N, CA, C and O atoms as a CHARMM CRD file, in Angstrom:
* protein
*
  368
    1    1 MET  N     68.67500  57.18900  77.75200 PROA 1      0.00000
    2    1 MET  CA    70.04200  57.86800  78.40600 PROA 1      0.00000
    3    1 MET  C     70.84900  57.57900  79.27200 PROA 1      0.00000
    4    1 MET  O     71.95400  58.11300  79.18500 PROA 1      0.00000
    5    2 GLY  N     70.62400  56.77800  80.23800 PROA 2      0.00000
    6    2 GLY  CA    71.37700  55.44800  80.67800 PROA 2      0.00000
    7    2 GLY  C     72.67800  54.67600  79.75600 PROA 2      0.00000
    8    2 GLY  O     73.83200  54.48300  80.13900 PROA 2      0.00000
    9    3 ARG  N     72.26900  54.43900  78.87300 PROA 3      0.00000
   10    3 ARG  CA    73.16700  53.57700  78.19400 PROA 3      0.00000
   11    3 ARG  C     73.92200  54.29700  76.86600 PROA 3      0.00000
   12    3 ARG  O     74.83400  53.75900  76.23900 PROA 3      0.00000
   13    4 ALA  N     73.40600  55.50500  76.59600 PROA 4      0.00000
   14    4 ALA  CA    74.26000  56.55900  76.29500 PROA 4      0.00000
   15    4 ALA  C     75.50800  57.16300  76.75500 PROA 4      0.00000
   16    4 ALA  O     76.55400  57.46300  76.17900 PROA 4      0.00000
   17    5 ALA  N     75.01800  57.27200  78.18700 PROA 5      0.00000
   18    5 ALA  CA    76.24300  57.72400  78.90800 PROA 5      0.00000
   19    5 ALA  C     76.90000  56.51000  79.61200 PROA 5      0.00000
   20    5 ALA  O     77.80500  56.79100  80.39800 PROA 5      0.00000
   21    6 ASP  N     76.62400  55.37100  79.47100 PROA 6      0.00000
   22    6 ASP  CA    77.53500  54.25000  79.89800 PROA 6      0.00000
   23    6 ASP  C     78.38200  54.01300  78.66900 PROA 6      0.00000
   24    6 ASP  O     79.43200  53.37300  78.61100 PROA 6      0.00000
   25    7 MET  N     77.85400  54.53000  77.86700 PROA 7      0.00000
   26    7 MET  CA    78.68400  54.25300  75.95000 PROA 7      0.00000
   27    7 MET  C     79.43800  55.39500  75.95900 PROA 7      0.00000
   28    7 MET  O     79.62400  55.53700  74.75000 PROA 7      0.00000
   29    8 LEU  N     80.01000  56.32300  76.50300 PROA 8      0.00000
   30    8 LEU  CA    80.05800  57.56100  76.57100 PROA 8      0.00000
   31    8 LEU  C     81.62600  57.92600  77.87600 PROA 8      0.00000
   32    8 LEU  O     82.55900  58.72600  77.80200 PROA 8      0.00000
   33    9 GLY  N     81.15200  56.64500  79.18700 PROA 9      0.00000
   34    9 GLY  CA    81.90700  56.86000  80.09500 PROA 9      0.00000
   35    9 GLY  C     81.61800  58.52300  81.03200 PROA 9      0.00000
   36    9 GLY  O     82.36300  59.02600  81.87300 PROA 9      0.00000
   37   10 VAL  N     80.38600  59.01900  80.54300 PROA 10     0.00000
   38   10 VAL  CA    79.87800  60.41100  81.69400 PROA 10     0.00000
   39   10 VAL  C     78.80000  59.88800  82.12300 PROA 10     0.00000
   40   10 VAL  O     78.44400  58.86100  81.54500 PROA 10     0.00000
   41   11 THR  N     78.05400  60.33900  83.10500 PROA 11     0.00000
   42   11 THR  CA    76.89400  60.51900  84.15600 PROA 11     0.00000
   43   11 THR  C     75.49700  61.26300  82.90800 PROA 11     0.00000
   44   11 THR  O     75.49400  61.78300  81.79300 PROA 11     0.00000
   45   12 PRO  N     74.82300  61.01400  83.60900 PROA 12     0.00000
   46   12 PRO  CA    73.36300  60.95300  82.59700 PROA 12     0.00000
   47   12 PRO  C     72.99900  62.64900  83.00900 PROA 12     0.00000
   48   12 PRO  O     72.19200  63.02600  82.16000 PROA 12     0.00000
   49   13 GLY  N     73.30100  63.80400  84.00100 PROA 13     0.00000
   50   13 GLY  CA    73.42600  64.54300  83.44600 PROA 13     0.00000
   51   13 GLY  C     74.68100  65.64900  83.06800 PROA 13     0.00000
   52   13 GLY  O     74.86400  66.83900  83.32500 PROA 13     0.00000
   53   14 PHE  N     75.37500  64.69500  82.38600 PROA 14     0.00000
   54   14 PHE  CA    76.21100  65.35800  81.29500 PROA 14     0.00000
   55   14 PHE  C     75.88700  65.85800  80.29300 PROA 14     0.00000
   56   14 PHE  O     76.24000  66.85400  79.66200 PROA 14     0.00000
   57   15 LEU  N     74.96400  64.86700  80.13900 PROA 15     0.00000
   58   15 LEU  CA    73.94400  64.81400  79.02100 PROA 15     0.00000
   59   15 LEU  C     72.96200  65.83600  78.54600 PROA 15     0.00000
   60   15 LEU  O     72.55700  66.33500  77.49600 PROA 15     0.00000
   61   16 ARG  N     72.69000  65.92900  80.46600 PROA 16     0.00000
   62   16 ARG  CA    71.25200  67.28800  79.39600 PROA 16     0.00000
   63   16 ARG  C     72.04000  68.08600  80.13900 PROA 16     0.00000
   64   16 ARG  O     71.28000  68.89600  80.67100 PROA 16     0.00000
   65   17 GLY  N     73.27800  68.32500  80.50300 PROA 17     0.00000
   66   17 GLY  CA    73.90200  69.95600  80.60100 PROA 17     0.00000
   67   17 GLY  C     74.47700  70.30800  79.00300 PROA 17     0.00000
   68   17 GLY  O     75.07800  71.19200  78.39300 PROA 17     0.00000
   69   18 LEU  N     73.83700  68.94300  78.78500 PROA 18     0.00000
   70   18 LEU  CA    74.92700  69.01500  76.66400 PROA 18     0.00000
   71   18 LEU  C     73.31100  69.89700  76.15000 PROA 18     0.00000
   72   18 LEU  O     73.19200  71.00400  75.62500 PROA 18     0.00000
   73   19 ASP  N     72.40100  69.04700  76.49000 PROA 19     0.00000
   74   19 ASP  CA    71.10100  69.30300  76.09100 PROA 19     0.00000
   75   19 ASP  C     71.04600  71.56500  76.73100 PROA 19     0.00000
   76   19 ASP  O     70.87300  72.62000  76.12100 PROA 19     0.00000
   77   20 ALA  N     71.24200  71.28100  77.81000 PROA 20     0.00000
   78   20 ALA  CA    70.47500  72.25500  78.39500 PROA 20     0.00000
   79   20 ALA  C     71.81000  73.49300  78.23900 PROA 20     0.00000
   80   20 ALA  O     71.67400  74.59800  78.76500 PROA 20     0.00000
   81   21 ALA  N     72.90200  73.17300  77.55900 PROA 21     0.00000
   82   21 ALA  CA    73.68700  73.78300  77.07300 PROA 21     0.00000
   83   21 ALA  C     72.88300  74.48600  75.12800 PROA 21     0.00000
   84   21 ALA  O     72.89700  75.61900  74.64600 PROA 21     0.00000
   85   22 LYS  N     72.44000  73.45000  74.69700 PROA 22     0.00000
   86   22 LYS  CA    71.57200  74.11200  73.20700 PROA 22     0.00000
   87   22 LYS  C     72.82100  73.15700  72.02800 PROA 22     0.00000
   88   22 LYS  O     72.89900  73.12400  70.80000 PROA 22     0.00000
   89   23 LEU  N     73.77800  72.37400  73.31300 PROA 23     0.00000
   90   23 LEU  CA    74.17800  71.51600  71.91400 PROA 23     0.00000
   91   23 LEU  C     73.64100  70.74300  70.57900 PROA 23     0.00000
   92   23 LEU  O     73.74300  70.59500  69.36100 PROA 23     0.00000
   93   24 PHE  N     73.00000  70.37600  71.77200 PROA 24     0.00000
   94   24 PHE  CA    71.95700  69.69400  70.87200 PROA 24     0.00000
   95   24 PHE  C     70.67700  69.44100  71.51700 PROA 24     0.00000
   96   24 PHE  O     70.43400  69.85700  72.65000 PROA 24     0.00000
   97   25 VAL  N     69.77200  68.69800  70.74700 PROA 25     0.00000
   98   25 VAL  CA    68.32200  68.25300  71.57900 PROA 25     0.00000
   99   25 VAL  C     67.87200  67.25100  70.92100 PROA 25     0.00000
  100   25 VAL  O     67.36900  67.24600  69.79800 PROA 25     0.00000
  101   26 PRO  N     68.12200  66.09400  71.88300 PROA 26     0.00000
  102   26 PRO  CA    68.08400  64.27000  71.81500 PROA 26     0.00000
  103   26 PRO  C     66.29100  63.96900  71.11400 PROA 26     0.00000
  104   26 PRO  O     65.47000  64.75800  71.58200 PROA 26     0.00000
  105   27 GLN  N     65.83500  63.13800  70.29200 PROA 27     0.00000
  106   27 GLN  CA    64.72200  62.67400  69.91000 PROA 27     0.00000
  107   27 GLN  C     64.12000  62.49800  71.08000 PROA 27     0.00000
  108   27 GLN  O     64.84400  62.27600  72.05100 PROA 27     0.00000
  109   28 ARG  N     62.85300  62.54700  71.23800 PROA 28     0.00000
  110   28 ARG  CA    62.05400  61.25500  72.48800 PROA 28     0.00000
  111   28 ARG  C     61.10400  60.35600  72.01500 PROA 28     0.00000
  112   28 ARG  O     60.21700  60.62900  71.20600 PROA 28     0.00000
  113   29 SER  N     61.34800  59.06600  72.64100 PROA 29     0.00000
  114   29 SER  CA    61.03100  57.99400  72.56300 PROA 29     0.00000
  115   29 SER  C     59.49100  58.61200  72.61800 PROA 29     0.00000
  116   29 SER  O     59.34700  59.82500  72.77100 PROA 29     0.00000
  117   30 ALA  N     58.22100  57.63600  72.47400 PROA 30     0.00000
  118   30 ALA  CA    57.04600  57.40700  72.95400 PROA 30     0.00000
  119   30 ALA  C     56.72300  57.47100  74.61800 PROA 30     0.00000
  120   30 ALA  O     55.90000  58.08100  75.30100 PROA 30     0.00000
  121   31 GLY  N     57.40300  56.87400  74.79400 PROA 31     0.00000
  122   31 GLY  CA    57.51500  57.19900  76.17700 PROA 31     0.00000
  123   31 GLY  C     58.62000  57.90600  77.21400 PROA 31     0.00000
  124   31 GLY  O     59.11300  57.74900  78.33100 PROA 31     0.00000
  125   32 GLY  N     58.65200  58.62600  76.27400 PROA 32     0.00000
  126   32 GLY  CA    59.82600  60.42900  76.74200 PROA 32     0.00000
  127   32 GLY  C     61.29000  60.31500  76.84500 PROA 32     0.00000
  128   32 GLY  O     62.04100  61.25100  77.11900 PROA 32     0.00000
  129   33 HSD  N     61.66100  59.03000  76.59200 PROA 33     0.00000
  130   33 HSD  CA    63.34000  59.02100  76.90600 PROA 33     0.00000
  131   33 HSD  C     64.41600  59.27700  76.11000 PROA 33     0.00000
  132   33 HSD  O     64.82000  58.48800  75.25600 PROA 33     0.00000
  133   34 ARG  N     64.78900  60.09200  76.29100 PROA 34     0.00000
  134   34 ARG  CA    65.79500  60.67200  75.00400 PROA 34     0.00000
  135   34 ARG  C     66.51200  59.68100  74.84100 PROA 34     0.00000
  136   34 ARG  O     67.02900  58.87100  75.61000 PROA 34     0.00000
  137   35 ARG  N     66.48000  59.95700  72.67100 PROA 35     0.00000
  138   35 ARG  CA    67.39300  59.26700  71.80800 PROA 35     0.00000
  139   35 ARG  C     68.17500  59.91800  71.42400 PROA 35     0.00000
  140   35 ARG  O     67.90300  61.06800  71.07600 PROA 35     0.00000
  141   36 TYR  N     70.05400  59.16500  71.31200 PROA 36     0.00000
  142   36 TYR  CA    70.69700  59.93500  70.71100 PROA 36     0.00000
  143   36 TYR  C     71.01900  59.07700  69.45200 PROA 36     0.00000
  144   36 TYR  O     70.98900  57.85500  69.31300 PROA 36     0.00000
  145   37 SER  N     71.43900  60.39600  68.28800 PROA 37     0.00000
  146   37 SER  CA    71.68800  59.25700  66.97300 PROA 37     0.00000
  147   37 SER  C     73.50900  59.55300  67.60000 PROA 37     0.00000
  148   37 SER  O     74.03600  59.82300  68.68000 PROA 37     0.00000
  149   38 ARG  N     73.95000  59.30800  66.21400 PROA 38     0.00000
  150   38 ARG  CA    75.41600  58.83900  66.35800 PROA 38     0.00000
  151   38 ARG  C     76.33800  60.13300  66.16800 PROA 38     0.00000
  152   38 ARG  O     77.45900  60.37700  66.61500 PROA 38     0.00000
  153   39 TYR  N     75.37600  60.96700  65.25400 PROA 39     0.00000
  154   39 TYR  CA    76.14600  62.20000  65.61900 PROA 39     0.00000
  155   39 TYR  C     76.18900  63.09600  66.78600 PROA 39     0.00000
  156   39 TYR  O     77.02000  63.93100  67.14100 PROA 39     0.00000
  157   40 GLN  N     74.94000  62.65300  67.34600 PROA 40     0.00000
  158   40 GLN  CA    75.07000  63.11300  68.86100 PROA 40     0.00000
  159   40 GLN  C     75.81700  62.60000  69.72500 PROA 40     0.00000
  160   40 GLN  O     76.00600  63.42800  70.61600 PROA 40     0.00000
  161   41 LEU  N     76.47100  61.41200  69.96800 PROA 41     0.00000
  162   41 LEU  CA    76.89800  60.73900  70.46200 PROA 41     0.00000
  163   41 LEU  C     78.59000  61.04700  70.11300 PROA 41     0.00000
  164   41 LEU  O     79.45500  60.42100  70.72600 PROA 41     0.00000
  165   42 ARG  N     78.93300  62.04400  69.09800 PROA 42     0.00000
  166   42 ARG  CA    80.31800  61.68600  68.98500 PROA 42     0.00000
  167   42 ARG  C     80.33100  63.37400  69.10900 PROA 42     0.00000
  168   42 ARG  O     81.48800  63.72900  69.33500 PROA 42     0.00000
  169   43 LEU  N     79.23000  64.74300  69.01600 PROA 43     0.00000
  170   43 LEU  CA    79.21500  65.61200  69.73800 PROA 43     0.00000
  171   43 LEU  C     79.62600  65.57500  71.00800 PROA 43     0.00000
  172   43 LEU  O     80.36100  66.38000  71.57900 PROA 43     0.00000
  173   44 ALA  N     78.91000  64.19900  71.60400 PROA 44     0.00000
  174   44 ALA  CA    79.37500  64.23500  73.77800 PROA 44     0.00000
  175   44 ALA  C     80.03900  64.21200  73.40100 PROA 44     0.00000
  176   44 ALA  O     80.81000  65.14200  73.64000 PROA 44     0.00000
  177   45 GLN  N     80.58600  62.91500  72.18600 PROA 45     0.00000
  178   45 GLN  CA    82.33600  62.39500  73.28500 PROA 45     0.00000
  179   45 GLN  C     83.26800  64.01300  72.84700 PROA 45     0.00000
  180   45 GLN  O     84.18800  64.42700  73.55300 PROA 45     0.00000
  181   46 ARG  N     82.94800  64.49200  72.00000 PROA 46     0.00000
  182   46 ARG  CA    83.96900  65.93800  71.55800 PROA 46     0.00000
  183   46 ARG  C     83.49500  66.85400  73.04600 PROA 46     0.00000
  184   46 ARG  O     84.09400  67.90400  73.28200 PROA 46     0.00000
  185   47 ALA  N     82.50100  66.41400  73.90300 PROA 47     0.00000
  186   47 ALA  CA    82.77600  68.22400  74.44600 PROA 47     0.00000
  187   47 ALA  C     83.13600  67.17900  75.61000 PROA 47     0.00000
  188   47 ALA  O     83.85600  67.74000  76.43500 PROA 47     0.00000
  189   48 ARG  N     82.88700  65.91800  75.92700 PROA 48     0.00000
  190   48 ARG  CA    83.89700  65.30300  77.29000 PROA 48     0.00000
  191   48 ARG  C     84.94100  65.43100  76.87600 PROA 48     0.00000
  192   48 ARG  O     85.67700  66.18900  77.50900 PROA 48     0.00000
  193   49 ASP  N     85.47700  64.77600  75.66600 PROA 49     0.00000
  194   49 ASP  CA    86.93300  65.31300  75.52300 PROA 49     0.00000
  195   49 ASP  C     87.87100  66.71900  75.85100 PROA 49     0.00000
  196   49 ASP  O     89.08300  66.91100  75.94600 PROA 49     0.00000
  197   50 LEU  N     86.75000  67.53000  75.96400 PROA 50     0.00000
  198   50 LEU  CA    87.33100  68.95700  75.67200 PROA 50     0.00000
  199   50 LEU  C     86.94100  69.50400  77.59200 PROA 50     0.00000
  200   50 LEU  O     87.51900  70.27800  78.35500 PROA 50     0.00000
  201   51 VAL  N     86.20300  68.98200  77.67800 PROA 51     0.00000
  202   51 VAL  CA    86.10500  69.03800  80.01800 PROA 51     0.00000
  203   51 VAL  C     86.60500  68.30200  80.59900 PROA 51     0.00000
  204   51 VAL  O     86.73000  68.32300  81.82400 PROA 51     0.00000
  205   52 ASP  N     87.01200  67.46700  79.83700 PROA 52     0.00000
  206   52 ASP  CA    88.80000  66.27700  80.35500 PROA 52     0.00000
  207   52 ASP  C     89.81600  67.20300  80.48900 PROA 52     0.00000
  208   52 ASP  O     90.55700  67.29400  81.46700 PROA 52     0.00000
  209   53 GLU  N     89.85400  68.11000  79.17600 PROA 53     0.00000
  210   53 GLU  CA    90.98200  68.41800  79.40700 PROA 53     0.00000
  211   53 GLU  C     91.30400  70.08000  80.15000 PROA 53     0.00000
  212   53 GLU  O     92.37200  70.68600  80.06100 PROA 53     0.00000
  213   54 GLY  N     89.95100  70.59700  80.93200 PROA 54     0.00000
  214   54 GLY  CA    89.60900  71.42300  81.71800 PROA 54     0.00000
  215   54 GLY  C     88.93100  72.32600  81.23800 PROA 54     0.00000
  216   54 GLY  O     88.79800  73.38600  81.85000 PROA 54     0.00000
  217   55 THR  N     88.27400  72.07900  79.87200 PROA 55     0.00000
  218   55 THR  CA    87.43000  73.26600  78.98900 PROA 55     0.00000
  219   55 THR  C     85.48900  73.42600  80.08000 PROA 55     0.00000
  220   55 THR  O     84.61300  72.56300  80.02600 PROA 55     0.00000
  221   56 PRO  N     85.42400  74.38900  80.67500 PROA 56     0.00000
  222   56 PRO  CA    83.77500  74.54500  81.13200 PROA 56     0.00000
  223   56 PRO  C     83.53000  73.95600  80.13100 PROA 56     0.00000
  224   56 PRO  O     84.21300  73.89400  79.10900 PROA 56     0.00000
  225   57 LEU  N     81.83500  73.15200  80.51100 PROA 57     0.00000
  226   57 LEU  CA    81.24400  72.71600  79.74500 PROA 57     0.00000
  227   57 LEU  C     80.57800  73.84500  78.79000 PROA 57     0.00000
  228   57 LEU  O     80.54500  73.55000  77.59600 PROA 57     0.00000
  229   58 GLU  N     80.20600  74.71700  79.05400 PROA 58     0.00000
  230   58 GLU  CA    79.11800  76.10800  78.38400 PROA 58     0.00000
  231   58 GLU  C     80.47900  76.18400  76.87800 PROA 58     0.00000
  232   58 GLU  O     80.26700  75.89500  75.70000 PROA 58     0.00000
  233   59 ALA  N     81.52300  76.56700  77.37300 PROA 59     0.00000
  234   59 ALA  CA    83.33800  76.58000  75.99800 PROA 59     0.00000
  235   59 ALA  C     83.02300  75.49400  75.60800 PROA 59     0.00000
  236   59 ALA  O     83.04200  75.49200  74.37700 PROA 59     0.00000
  237   60 ALA  N     82.64500  74.25000  76.14700 PROA 60     0.00000
  238   60 ALA  CA    83.43100  72.78000  75.28300 PROA 60     0.00000
  239   60 ALA  C     82.23400  73.45000  73.97600 PROA 60     0.00000
  240   60 ALA  O     82.51800  73.56200  72.78400 PROA 60     0.00000
  241   61 CYS  N     80.98600  73.79600  74.57100 PROA 61     0.00000
  242   61 CYS  CA    79.38200  73.26900  73.56300 PROA 61     0.00000
  243   61 CYS  C     79.91600  73.91000  72.44400 PROA 61     0.00000
  244   61 CYS  O     79.95100  73.46000  71.29900 PROA 61     0.00000
  245   62 ARG  N     80.56300  75.59000  73.06100 PROA 62     0.00000
  246   62 ARG  CA    80.55500  76.34300  72.11300 PROA 62     0.00000
  247   62 ARG  C     81.45200  76.59700  71.23100 PROA 62     0.00000
  248   62 ARG  O     81.33800  77.29400  70.22300 PROA 62     0.00000
  249   63 ILE  N     82.44000  75.97400  71.65000 PROA 63     0.00000
  250   63 ILE  CA    83.51900  75.74300  70.73300 PROA 63     0.00000
  251   63 ILE  C     83.08700  74.07700  69.84800 PROA 63     0.00000
  252   63 ILE  O     83.92900  73.67800  69.04400 PROA 63     0.00000
  253   64 ILE  N     82.08200  73.40300  70.00900 PROA 64     0.00000
  254   64 ILE  CA    81.91000  72.26100  69.36600 PROA 64     0.00000
  255   64 ILE  C     80.97600  72.98900  68.52900 PROA 64     0.00000
  256   64 ILE  O     81.19200  72.57100  67.39100 PROA 64     0.00000
  257   65 ILE  N     79.98800  73.91500  68.48500 PROA 65     0.00000
  258   65 ILE  CA    79.55300  74.86800  67.46500 PROA 65     0.00000
  259   65 ILE  C     80.58500  75.20500  66.30100 PROA 65     0.00000
  260   65 ILE  O     80.94800  74.65400  65.26100 PROA 65     0.00000
  261   66 LEU  N     80.91400  76.51300  67.06000 PROA 66     0.00000
  262   66 LEU  CA    81.78700  77.05500  65.97000 PROA 66     0.00000
  263   66 LEU  C     82.46800  76.13500  65.26500 PROA 66     0.00000
  264   66 LEU  O     82.65800  76.31300  64.06200 PROA 66     0.00000
  265   67 GLU  N     82.98900  74.88300  65.99500 PROA 67     0.00000
  266   67 GLU  CA    83.38000  73.74900  64.45800 PROA 67     0.00000
  267   67 GLU  C     83.14900  73.42600  63.40500 PROA 67     0.00000
  268   67 GLU  O     83.90000  73.50700  62.43400 PROA 67     0.00000
  269   68 ASP  N     81.88400  72.94000  63.45300 PROA 68     0.00000
  270   68 ASP  CA    80.41700  72.63600  63.29500 PROA 68     0.00000
  271   68 ASP  C     79.90800  73.40000  61.97100 PROA 68     0.00000
  272   68 ASP  O     79.33300  72.98000  60.96700 PROA 68     0.00000
  273   69 GLN  N     80.41400  74.90200  62.42000 PROA 69     0.00000
  274   69 GLN  CA    79.87700  76.03200  61.33000 PROA 69     0.00000
  275   69 GLN  C     81.14200  76.35900  60.07400 PROA 69     0.00000
  276   69 GLN  O     81.08400  76.66700  58.88300 PROA 69     0.00000
  277   70 LEU  N     82.40900  76.07600  61.17300 PROA 70     0.00000
  278   70 LEU  CA    83.68400  76.66900  60.06500 PROA 70     0.00000
  279   70 LEU  C     83.51600  74.96700  59.12800 PROA 70     0.00000
  280   70 LEU  O     83.92400  74.67600  58.00400 PROA 70     0.00000
  281   71 ALA  N     82.90200  74.27600  59.95300 PROA 71     0.00000
  282   71 ALA  CA    83.16000  72.55200  59.03000 PROA 71     0.00000
  283   71 ALA  C     82.41700  73.02100  57.97900 PROA 71     0.00000
  284   71 ALA  O     83.00500  73.10800  56.90100 PROA 71     0.00000
  285   72 GLU  N     80.90500  73.44400  58.05200 PROA 72     0.00000
  286   72 GLU  CA    80.14600  73.52500  57.06700 PROA 72     0.00000
  287   72 GLU  C     80.43500  74.76000  55.79800 PROA 72     0.00000
  288   72 GLU  O     80.22400  74.67800  54.58800 PROA 72     0.00000
  289   73 ALA  N     80.74900  75.39600  56.25300 PROA 73     0.00000
  290   73 ALA  CA    81.29700  76.51000  55.77800 PROA 73     0.00000
  291   73 ALA  C     82.49300  76.56400  54.34500 PROA 73     0.00000
  292   73 ALA  O     82.42000  77.06600  53.22300 PROA 73     0.00000
  293   74 MET  N     83.43500  75.86800  54.98800 PROA 74     0.00000
  294   74 MET  CA    84.42200  75.25700  53.93500 PROA 74     0.00000
  295   74 MET  C     84.01900  74.83200  52.98300 PROA 74     0.00000
  296   74 MET  O     84.21600  75.15100  51.81100 PROA 74     0.00000
  297   75 ARG  N     83.03000  73.58200  53.72300 PROA 75     0.00000
  298   75 ARG  CA    82.36800  72.63300  52.55000 PROA 75     0.00000
  299   75 ARG  C     81.75100  73.40100  51.52000 PROA 75     0.00000
  300   75 ARG  O     82.10600  73.20000  50.35900 PROA 75     0.00000
  301   76 ILE  N     80.53900  74.58300  51.87800 PROA 76     0.00000
  302   76 ILE  CA    80.12700  75.19300  50.38700 PROA 76     0.00000
  303   76 ILE  C     80.67700  76.02700  50.21900 PROA 76     0.00000
  304   76 ILE  O     79.92300  76.82500  49.66000 PROA 76     0.00000
  305   77 ASN  N     82.76000  76.94800  50.49300 PROA 77     0.00000
  306   77 ASN  CA    83.08300  77.12800  49.88800 PROA 77     0.00000
  307   77 ASN  C     83.58100  76.22800  48.83900 PROA 77     0.00000
  308   77 ASN  O     83.75400  76.71800  47.72300 PROA 77     0.00000
  309   78 THR  N     83.90700  74.64700  49.08100 PROA 78     0.00000
  310   78 THR  CA    84.66300  74.18600  48.42900 PROA 78     0.00000
  311   78 THR  C     83.72200  73.65100  47.28300 PROA 78     0.00000
  312   78 THR  O     84.06700  73.55800  46.10500 PROA 78     0.00000
  313   79 GLU  N     82.07200  73.20000  47.95800 PROA 79     0.00000
  314   79 GLU  CA    81.64700  73.31100  46.58800 PROA 79     0.00000
  315   79 GLU  C     81.45700  74.23300  45.15900 PROA 79     0.00000
  316   79 GLU  O     81.23100  74.25500  43.94900 PROA 79     0.00000
  317   80 LEU  N     81.72800  74.89400  46.28600 PROA 80     0.00000
  318   80 LEU  CA    81.45300  76.89000  45.36200 PROA 80     0.00000
  319   80 LEU  C     82.12300  77.15100  44.39000 PROA 80     0.00000
  320   80 LEU  O     81.86000  77.65600  43.29800 PROA 80     0.00000
  321   81 ARG  N     83.49600  76.57200  45.09500 PROA 81     0.00000
  322   81 ARG  CA    84.86700  76.84300  43.75400 PROA 81     0.00000
  323   81 ARG  C     84.64600  75.71800  43.01200 PROA 81     0.00000
  324   81 ARG  O     85.03100  76.22800  41.95900 PROA 81     0.00000
  325   82 GLY  N     84.35000  74.62800  42.69600 PROA 82     0.00000
  326   82 GLY  CA    83.74300  73.67000  41.78500 PROA 82     0.00000
  327   82 GLY  C     82.69200  74.26500  40.74000 PROA 82     0.00000
  328   82 GLY  O     82.38900  74.09500  39.55900 PROA 82     0.00000
  329   83 HSD  N     82.45700  74.74300  41.39400 PROA 83     0.00000
  330   83 HSD  CA    80.91300  75.27300  40.57900 PROA 83     0.00000
  331   83 HSD  C     80.88600  76.57600  40.42400 PROA 83     0.00000
  332   83 HSD  O     79.86400  77.18300  40.74600 PROA 83     0.00000
  333   84 PRO  N     82.44900  77.53500  39.69300 PROA 84     0.00000
  334   84 PRO  CA    82.30000  79.29700  39.88400 PROA 84     0.00000
  335   84 PRO  C     81.29700  79.88600  38.73400 PROA 84     0.00000
  336   84 PRO  O     81.24600  79.67600  37.52200 PROA 84     0.00000
  337   85 GLU  N     80.50100  80.72700  39.62600 PROA 85     0.00000
  338   85 GLU  CA    79.69500  81.90200  38.56400 PROA 85     0.00000
  339   85 GLU  C     80.01100  81.73300  37.21100 PROA 85     0.00000
  340   85 GLU  O     81.17600  81.83100  36.82300 PROA 85     0.00000
  341   86 GLN  N     79.22100  81.52600  36.57400 PROA 86     0.00000
  342   86 GLN  CA    78.58400  81.84300  35.28800 PROA 86     0.00000
  343   86 GLN  C     79.33200  83.46300  35.03800 PROA 86     0.00000
  344   86 GLN  O     79.31700  83.99800  36.14700 PROA 86     0.00000
  345   87 PRO  N     80.05700  84.55600  33.86100 PROA 87     0.00000
  346   87 PRO  CA    80.62500  85.19800  33.77100 PROA 87     0.00000
  347   87 PRO  C     79.21800  85.38600  32.97800 PROA 87     0.00000
  348   87 PRO  O     78.63400  84.50200  32.35000 PROA 87     0.00000
  349   88 PRO  N     78.73200  86.97400  33.17800 PROA 88     0.00000
  350   88 PRO  CA    77.87500  87.60800  32.41700 PROA 88     0.00000
  351   88 PRO  C     78.28700  87.43800  30.97600 PROA 88     0.00000
  352   88 PRO  O     79.45900  87.67400  30.68400 PROA 88     0.00000
  353   89 ASP  N     77.75500  87.19700  30.39600 PROA 89     0.00000
  354   89 ASP  CA    77.29900  86.51100  28.68500 PROA 89     0.00000
  355   89 ASP  C     77.71600  88.02500  28.07600 PROA 89     0.00000
  356   89 ASP  O     76.96600  88.99300  27.95000 PROA 89     0.00000
  357   90 ALA  N     78.82000  87.95200  27.81600 PROA 90     0.00000
  358   90 ALA  CA    79.32200  89.64900  26.83900 PROA 90     0.00000
  359   90 ALA  C     79.12000  90.40900  25.51300 PROA 90     0.00000
  360   90 ALA  O     78.91300  91.59200  25.24200 PROA 90     0.00000
  361   91 GLY  N     79.27200  89.16100  24.71600 PROA 91     0.00000
  362   91 GLY  CA    78.35000  89.22100  23.45500 PROA 91     0.00000
  363   91 GLY  C     77.04000  88.83800  23.25900 PROA 91     0.00000
  364   91 GLY  O     76.57900  88.06700  22.41700 PROA 91     0.00000
  365   92 ALA  N     76.31200  89.66900  24.41600 PROA 92     0.00000
  366   92 ALA  CA    74.80600  89.55700  24.21300 PROA 92     0.00000
  367   92 ALA  C     74.37700  90.71700  24.08400 PROA 92     0.00000
  368   92 ALA  O     73.17500  90.91300  23.90500 PROA 92     0.00000
């Protein structure tokens, strides 16, 4: 956790706050140390940016979750548009 906090320029408490706000749940090593994926570090950086702009931590986490859900919905929509449903066979 300390290394991740140093990389992001935040305190370990900030990262614990993201965990408490359910933005993400880091994996744990055998020794119980938190392990963050690159994706989780990107989310933490986005949260830090929002907090630095004056957004409360809980609101920043909610914004990030909604942004992620929107991106996923857009990806699915694009995928479905690329594969439109076949109309029922009228000749059968």
